[in-house]
N, C-alpha and C positions, 0 to 999 in steps of 0.2 A: 354354705356355711363357713368356709374359710375366709379370712380377710385377705384379699389379694395383695401382693407386695410388688411394687414396681421393680423390674429387673434392669434398672439403668446401670450401665457400665460407667464407673468413674475413673477408670484408667489407673487406678492406684496399684503400684507394685506390691504385692503381698508376700513374696518370697522372703524368707528369713535367713540370714547368715548364721550358720550353726553356732550356738553358744553365745553369740553377741546380741541376738534378737534385733538385728538391724536388716533393713532391706538392701538390696544390692546398690541402689542409689545412695542410700545413707553411707554404706560401706565405701563407696567410691569418694564421696565427699570427705570422709574420714581420711582415706589414704592420700587424697590430694592435699589436705591441710597439713598432715604430718610431713609429706614430701617437701612442701614449701619450707617449713622450718628447718628440716634436715639439709636442704640444699645449701644453706649458708655454710655448713661445715664439711662439704664435699671438696675434692680437689678441683682446681679452676677449670680444668679441661672438660669436666662433666657437668660442672654447676649449671651452665646456661640450659643445657638440654634437659635436665631434671626439673629445673624451674618452669620451663615452658610446658613440659608434659604434665607437671602437677597443676598448673593453671588451666591446661586444656581439660583436665579431668574435673577439677574443683568447680569452675565457674558453671559449665553446663549442668552439672549435677545440682548445684545450688539453685540454678534457675528452674529446673524441672521440679525440684522439691517445693520451691515456693509456689508453683502452679498447682500441685496435687495436694499440698498441705504439709507444712513443716511440724514435726513433733518437737515439743519443748526440749527433749533430749539432744536435738541436734543444734540447738541455739549456742551452746558453748563451743561446739566444733566449729560452727560458721564464725563465731566471734574470734576464736583463736587464729583461724585462717585469715580473717579479715585484717587482723593486726599484723600478721606475718607478710601478707600480700605486698604492700608497698616496699617493704624492706627487701623482699626477694627480687622484685622486678625493677626497682629503681637503678641498680648497677647495669642492668641489661639495656635499659632506656637511655641512660647517660652514655653508654658506650656506643649505641647506634647513632646518637646525636653528635658524636665526635668529642664529647666532653669527657674528661677522666672519671672513671668509676670511682665512687667513694664507698668504703665499707667500714663499719664501726669496728674498733678493735675487739679482739675476742673477749676481753674481760668486760666490756660493755654489752656485747651481743649475747654472752652466755646467759645472764639472768633473764633477758627478754625471751630467749629461745626456750628456756626452762619453763617460764610462765606460760608461753603460748602452747607448749606440749602438754603441760598440766591442764590447761583449759580445754584443749581438744580431748584429752583422755577422759575428762569428765562426762563426755557424751556417751561412749560405749558403756561406762560403769552405770550411768543413769538408765540407758536402754536395757541393760542387764537386770537392773533393780525393778524397773517399771516397764516391762515389755508389752508389746502387742501379743496377747496370748495366742499360742499355736495349739490347737486342739489335737489330741491324739487320734490317729486314724482308727475308726471302729474296726474291730477284729472279727465280727460275725460275717455270716454269708449274705446278709441283706444290706442293700443300700438303705439310706435313712431319709424319710421325708418328714416334714414338720408343718404345723398349721395351728392357728389360734381361733379360739371361739370365745364368746362372751355369753354367760348364761345368768338369768335373774330368777330367783326363787320367789314366786308370787305369794308364798305362805309365810315367809319370814321377814319381819320388819328389819330395817337396818339399825342396828343398836348403836352405831357411832354418830348418827345424825338425830336431830329433833323432829325432823319431817315425818309425821305418822304415815304418809303415803309412800315413803321411801322403801324400797325392798332390797334385800341383800343380793348383790351381784358379785360374781367371781369371773376372772379371766383365766382361761385354761389354755395351755399350750401342749400340743401332742408331739411326740416323736414316735414314728411307726416304721415298720418294715416297708420298704418301697422298691419299685422297679428301678433299675439303674437309669439315671438321667443322662441325656445326650451330652456329648463333650460341649463344654462352653456354658453349661447351665450355671447360673449364679448361685453360689452357696448361700445359706441364710446368714443374715446379719446376727451377731451376738447381741444379746440384751434387748432386742426389739425387732418389730417387723420392718422398720426403716431406720436409717442412721439418725434421723431426728429423735425417734422414740429411744433408741439406744443411748444417745447423748443425755437425754432427759433422765433416763434411769441411772446412767453412770454418775451424772452429777448428784443425784439424790443419795446414791449409795455412799459417795465420797463425803458428802455433808453430814451423813449419819454417823460416820466414824471420825469426823473432825478433820478430814484431809481436804486441801485445796483440790478442786476438780481437775486442774491441769495435770496433777501428778499421775493420774490414771487415764489420761486422754487417749492412751493406746487401746484401751478396752472396747470402746464403742467402734473402733476401726476394724475390730476382728470379725472374721467370718468363720462359720463352722463347717462341719461336713455334711450337714443335712441341707435338703432343698425344699423350699416352700412349695406346698401343693403338689409334690411329686406324686405320681400314681402309686396307689398301694400295691404291694408285691402280689403277683399273680398266683394262681393255684387254689384260691378259695380257702386257704388255711385260716382258722380263727385264732387269734393271738391272745394269750393272757395279758391282763391289765395291771399296770403299777401306777397307783396314784402317789403324788408327791407334794408335800408341804414344805416350803423353805423355812429358814430360821427367822427369828424375830427381826423385822425389818427387811428380811430377804425378799428376793424376787423369784418369779417362776423359772427364769433361765440360769439360776445360780448353779445348778448342777447339770449343765448341758453336756459336758464330756461324759458324765455317768449315764445320762438319758440316752445319748446317741449310741453308746456301747451296748446298753440293754436292747435298744431297738434293733441294732444290727444282728442280735441273737434271737429275734423273733418275739419281742415283747412290745407292747404299746405303752408308752409312759405318758401319763397326763399330769402336768405340774400346774399348780395353782398359784395365781396372785391373790392375796387377801387384801382387799381395799381397806384403807385406814390403818393397816398393819404393814404391808409391804412398803418399801421406801417410796416407790412411785409406781402408780398403775395408770396406764394410758387406756382410756375407754374408747369404744368404737366411735362415739360422737366427738372425739378429740379432746375431751376433758382429762386432766391429769389429777388423780387423787394421791396426795401425799400422806405419809405416816402421821398418825396422831397418838400413837402409843409412845410412852417414855417412862424411863425408870424414875422413881421418886428419891432413891437413895435409902429408903427405909425398908429393910429386908421383909418385915411382916407384911407391909402395904404392897411391896412388889410381888411377893408370893401370891397374895390375894388377887392382884391384877392379872398375874400370869395365869392363874386358874380360869379366870373369865375369858382371857384372850385365847386360851387353849380350847375352851369350850366352843367358842365361835369358829375357830378353825376346824375342829372335829365335825361340826355341823356342816361346814363348807365341803368337807371331804365326803361325807355321806350324800349331800345334795349332788355333788359332781358324779358319784357313782350312780345315782339314780338317773341322772341325765345321760350317762354313758349307756345305761341299760336301754333307755328310750332310743338312743341313737342306734344301737345295734338292732333293735327290733323294728326300726323304720318309722317310729313316731316322729323322728326328726330325720331330715335327709342330710347325707354327707358321705364322703368317700369311704368312711370306716363302717358304714352300715352293713351289718351281717358279717363283719370281720373281727368283731370284739367278743372274746370269750369271757363274759361277765360272771361265769361260774368259777373262774379261777382269777382272783384279784388279791393283790397285796397293796397294803397301805403303808406309806413310808414318809419319812421326814427327816430333816436336819435341825438339831438344836430344839427350838420350840416347836418346829414342825414334827420332830420325833415324838415329843410329848402329845401333840395333837394326834399323831397316828396311833399311839397306844390308847388314847381315850375314844378315838372313833372306833377302834376294833372292839373295845369293851361295849360300846353302845350299839354296834351295827354288826351282826353276825354274818353279813354278806361278805365281809373281809375274811380271807382265808389265811393270810400270813401278814406279819408285821416286821418292818425294818426301822429301827431307831438309830439314826446316825448322830451319836453323841448328844442326845437330848435328855435333859433332867425331866423326870416324870412328874410334871405338875398335875394337880388334881388328885381326886381319890383313887385308891388302888383296888377298889371293888366296883363292880363285880369282877372276879378274876378274869384274866385273859384266857380265852379258850383256843386261840390261834398260836401256831408255832411262831416264835419271835427271835429275831436276830438283833442284838444291841451292839453296835460298834462304839468303842469308846477311845478317847485320846489317852496317851501315856499319863499314868497317875503320878503326880508330883506333890510335894508338900504344899504347893499353892492351889491344888485342886480342891474344890468345895468339899468339905468332909462329909456332907449329907448326901452327895451325889451317888457314889457307889452303893452305900447301904439302901438308899431309897430305890435304886434301880434293881438291886438284888432282891429286895422285898417284892417288887412287881413281878419280876421273873419267876421267883420261887412260888408265888401264888398261882401261876398259870397252870391250867389243866393240860397243856400240851408241852412237849419238849421245847426248851428255849435255850438261847446261847448268848453269852456275853463274851466278846472278843475285845481285849485291850491291845491296841497295836503300838509296839515300841516305835518311838520317833514321830508319832502322830500328835498333832495339836487340833484344837477345835476346828480351825478352818481347813484342815486336811480334807475333810469330808465334803467339800464343795470345790468349786472352780478356782478358788483363791490362790493355790500354789502355782497356777498357770500365769498369774499376772502380778502378784504381790511380791514385795522383796523376800527373797529366800532366807528369812530369818526363822530359826526354830521356834522362837517364842510366839511367832505369828502364824506360820503355816507348817510348823514341824520340820523334821530333818530328813524326810523321805526324798524330797527332791521333786522337781516339776514332772518328771516322768513316772516315777514310782508311785506318788501320791494317788493319782487317778487310777493307776493300774491296781493297787491294793483294794481300793474302795469298790471298784467294778468287779474284780475277781471274786471277792468274798460275798458280795451281795448276789452276784450271778449264780454262784454255787448254791446259795440258800434258796433262791428263787427256782432254780431247776429242780431242787430236791422237793420243795414244798408245793409248787404249783404244777410242775410237770412230772413229779414223782419219778425222776430219773434215779436209777440205783447208784449206790456209792456210799462211802463212809464220809458224811459231811463233817463230822467232828475232825476227822484227820485232815480234811482239806482246809478247814478253817484254822486249825492249830498251827499250820505251817506258816501263818501270818502273824501270830502273836500268842498272847496268853489267854487260853480259852477256858471258860467255865461252862459246864453243861448242867441244866436244871431240868431233870427228868421227873415228872410228877410222881412216878412210882418209886424213884430212887435218886433223889436230888443229890448232886455231888459238886 
């Protein structure tokens, strides 16, 4: 049932120099370029040795980078070094040939040196702003495996096409507790089963937000901590299930850091691609379906469309749960057969996916808990939710939609189960997915929590909620949640 992924080794160096988000080869090229420029200003006795050493570091590094693939962030580094190279080596070559060495006067050389250093410095700044994402190490006791399936609902027509025979299809990726993989096992590609799929998805996501694809070319280079098709953890334990729906135009892998953390603690996370909604969905037959939803700019029309799109997503989530139940019971074969506890299921989502999770829970009582990651509650607020719900929201500012919190509060107050709304200071809308790991660390885009703290806060709060609601672990959930922000608790017997 899993789609097998080639484990070809590409030889790419993936280690990252702390803080700069540069590989060792890139860092060596950077040092070599800087040393070439600085050599001009060193005492004559050490100048030749520094120049030769810099060239010996820079040139091989540039050659290897050109073979494994040069990120655009390194182009200004290499350009600055290329400009400095002839000026640095020319005096040495002239001296060896017996001709008198010529050096530009300092007032002529200084502007050129400053320009070269400025060009070279652009590289690490760009690498810091648009890095290859480094995923946090999962903290649980399990290793993490992953796999992808494609399911078609024979009972539901595809509403986005005119073909009456077309049936709704979803692509689902699992992250699950796994046995520890042997040393050298290839970690899973981020954003796709292969690098080609990852680049297809990355380019589509960039186009969706109006960015040139090259700006985020580090994203499809990333690997995660999970291993494709790793054997499921031994012991026969059955694991609670967490279904996930991404944001509008989002993709199934957009919350990989979060999914891996949950899986390491004994949950099976099943994240959906919603064809014609997700930015790009690569099907098993090789076709790529791009998003066909778009804002009209008219709030009333957009609200109406969002209700329809949310309903489709909610139906996708219920269908996926049915398939998971079939898988667990053996009606479909797969590694997770007999290991899924479909009597303990949470439905979750980010943004529009959060709205879909709320709607799916209203319509399908098989869901036992709900997590809404900063999602506006599109659609009706009736019937009332009967499952405990956790809503995480970004920091509320004057620019926040004034309808958002009242609408969310209405939905939570009507719930027949205790629900929680946690507003996290310093969080922005994209804090609740993988964006902080690879987007520029600007508060208006990804919040101010940082690349390390953002995934930690989201995982810690949701894991505490899941442990309480699905595993019934004792403890004061309100106290745990309130440590991360402004908490409101909605108790059906005594709302406060």
